[in-house]
C-alpha positions, 0 to 999 in steps of 0.5 A: 045872840049875846051882845056886850057893851064897852062904854056902857055908862056913857050916853049910848049905854042905855040906848044900846041895852034897849035896842039889843033887847028890842031886837030879841037879843041878850044884853050880856053886860057892860064894862067901863074904865077899870071893869073886867073886860075879859069877863065881859068878852067871855060872856058875849058872842060879840061886843059893841064899843062906844068907849074912848080912843085911849081904850081901843087898843086894850079892847081890840087885844081882848077881842082878838085873844077871845076870837070875838067880833067887835063893832067900834062906834068910838069917835075921835080916832087917830091914824094910829088907831086905824093901824090897830084896827087893821091889825086886829081885822086880820084875826077877827071881824071888825066893823068901824064907823064914825056913825052907826045910823042907817040914815047917815050911812045913806047920806054918806053914799049920796055925798060920795055920788054928788062929789063924783058927779060935780066938778071942782067949781062946786065947793064942799062944806060940812057943818055939824052941831052936837051937844055941849059935852062932846069933846072931839071936833070935827065929829066922827060923822063929819069926817066920815062925810068928808071921806065920802066926798074925798072918795068921790073926788078921788083925793086924799082928805088929809091933803084937801081939807080946811078946818077952823077958819079964823082971821085972814085965812086967804081965799078958799082953795079950789077942791078943798073940803071945809069943816065947821063945828058947833057945840051947844045944848043937848043936840044929838047930832046935826050934819049938813053937807053943802055943795055950792057953785056960783049960782046954785047950792045943794044941801044934804042934811041929816038930823038925829032926834034921838040916840036910839037911831045910833043904837039901832044901827049898831045892833043891826051892824052887830048881827051882820058882823057875826056872819062875816069872816075876819076883816075890816068892814063899814056900815055901807057894807051892812046896807049893801051900798 
């Protein structure tokens, strides 16, 4: 399979090239800002996108026009981006995720299960740390974990989340999901989901030690997506969770 990379000059670029070749596939090339996107997509059986949110619309349009599947690992997406993804998924297979790691995907499944079983007297807090160059917060992975917790609780995350506490913010709201973001050094990605009650605490943790885990997961997702009909998919479906 020929896999193209959108956002090839970024931190994930070389890791993806290595993962594609290690899995026995062909690296069809890469493109970045002002590159020939149409030519890359034409040369590829499918593409993996780790570029930027503002490039997503053009990337989706090009894939739809060519009838090529796309794996989207870009983070920092807003509500309008998800509408664009839903629209494109009517015509092509699209897999979008805040994290392509197999381990994080399993963590999200565990978070959803724990949130479903534990009552609102268990507070949920999500702590994440990334390298100093990361520009979006909370991370896409933290939001993915927050969505998993909200799904387990059968609530809307937008109406039940607290971010960036500072100063006198009043007592914690029951049932809300808190987020905290740390930035520094070269951390590839650490995430902790804390379930805290009055007398005990459960901590579910994932630490990324190398970006290869994201690249390997993206290639696994790409191979799986090639066999799918048009629609919107996620990493849990890749693992059969």
